[in-house]
N, C-alpha and C positions, 0 to 999 in steps of 0.2 A: 427541568421534568423532574419532578420530585419522585423519589423512590419511597416506596412503603415496605418494610420489613416486617416479615411474619415468621412465626415458627412452624415448621414442616411438624404434623402430628402424624403416627402411626393409624392404622385402621381400629387398632385397639385402644387408641387415646394416648397412648405413650409420648412424650416431646421429649427425645432425647438433648435438645439444645437446652432445653429447661434443667435438666440433668446435668449436664455439663456445668452451667451455670452456677449450679449450687453447690458444686466442688471448688468453687475459686473464691478465695479470699475478697473481703470488701473490697479494699482500695485497688486491687489489682480489675475487679469487676467495674468499677467507677470508669477504668480507663476502657476498657472493651465497650462499654456503653456509651464513652464519647466518640470512640472509631465508628462505632456501630450509625450515632448521629452523622458524621462526617457522609457515610455511606447514603444515609438517608437525603442528606440536603446540600450535599453541592453535585453539577452538573457534571462536572470532571473530577471524579476522586483520583488523588495521587495513587501511583501503583505501588508505594510504599504500604497501603492501608489495604488495597483491592484489586487483584488482577486476576485474569481469566486463567485457569491451570490449563496448558500444553498437554495434549493426547490425552482428554477428557471428553465426559459427553456433556459438555456444556458446565462443567462446574466452576465455580470461583471460589475464591479464597480471601476472605479477610485477614488481614496480618495485625496483628498486633504484638509489640514487645516490649517488655518491661523487664529493665535490668538485663539479665542473662537468661529468661525466661521468654519464648516465643509462643504465643498462643495463636491458633488458627481457628476461624470458623468456614466451615465449605458451607454453599450455599450455591442456588440456580436462580436463574431470571422466571418469571412469568408475566405475560402480558405487559411486556418492556418496562414496564415499572416495579412489579414487585417483585421483591428479594426474599426467596425462600428459606431461611436457615436450617441447616439439616443436622450437623453434626459439628462438634470442637473436640480439641486436643491439645495439649501442649507439646511443643518442637522440641526436640533434643538434637535434632541433625538437620542438614540443608534440605535434604530431599522430604517431599510430604510421603507420610507412609501409604504404600500402596492400598491398604485395607481399609485406610480412612476414607480415600478416593471412592474405591469400590461402595463403601458402605451409601456414601452421598450418591452416587450414580442409582442405587439400589431405591434409595428414598427419593430421589427424582422419578424414576420410573413409576413408584408405586403412587406417587403423589398425581402424576400427569393422567394413570392408568382411572384413580377414582376421580379426577377432576371431569373426566369425558364420560364416565358412566353415569 
């Protein structure tokens, strides 16, 4: 089952993941794109690239490590094969910042509420 990646947009039309991508140098963005392609195309994605975060409201994390920089893209699933990218950040410690997880959960709730109405 192939997954399809889409970008979350706020009700006002802002796209946080596009804003994040705009802040990343070209070579690093290429590696991020490569990892996202793996998420789309492989039935079973290695955990080093894609894993569900524990103690969250169905939030997943795409993991991209380039040298000593760890980029993380948070997302959630919809309709089984749709991956909605919400927000991204560069990671400096082992733990995912709680504020980033909260943001992804808010975006997920907003998306689901607007999808149903």
